N, C-alpha and C positions, 0 to 999 in steps of 0.2 A: 183305482182302479193296480189290477194285474193283468202283467199277458196269461196266457192258459202257463201252466207252471212257471209263474216266476215264484219267486219271495218275498216274503213284506214281513220285516225288523219292529214288531210290538213290544210295549212292558206294561206292562201292570202294576198298577199303584192295589199293597193291601187298606182298607179303610184304618189297619191299628199302625202307618208306615205313618202316620203322622202327629199319630199321639205318643210315638216312638218316641220320632222329633221333636214334639213340642216340650218332653222331660226334658231333652236335653240347650232349649234352646231356647232362652234365656226370656228374649224376647217375644213366643210365643207361647210362652208357658200360661200367660194368665186367659189363655180360650181355652181350658181344662178346665178353668172354676164356671164359663159357662152351661146349663144345663142348655139351651137352642143347640148350640154351637156343637159340642159334644153327640148330641141327638142328631140333629145330621149328620154331622160326620158321621156316625156308626150304622142308620135306621138305612140314609138316603144315598150315602156316600158323598155327599156337597160336599167343599170345600168354602170356603168364603176366609182368606186371610189378609188384616187391613195389615195387616207389619208393614212400608213404604221397602225395593227392591230386594222383597222374598218372594216366592212363586206366591202367584196372586189368586186364585183360581184351580180350582179339579176339583174330579168327578172318582172320584174309589171304590175300587171294584169288592166282592165278597172273597173270599177267599175258598177256589175252587173255583170260580164263577167259570174266570177265563176261559179253562179246557174245556167245558159244557159247552157255552155260549159257542165256540168255534168247532165242537159237536153237533152241532146241533147243523150251526151253516154248511154242513158237511165239508168241511176244511180239514187239516189233520195237526196240529200238535206241536211241533221237539220241542223239548226241555234242553 
């Protein structure tokens, strides 16, 4: 909840960001061989990582969706 004219700082991650990361992190590279994992990530944005000590769950966005979503809510997006 924001005050009128308040500011929110939000970060959106692309669904492709994890794929790039998985190529670089050897412990997570095996996820790229799992067709179900890749499909859920690309189609739904669902991310579930079972590697201990790593970021475990998330929901990634489609490129450009964040701006569209904010405009539809009447919010101004500044980059």
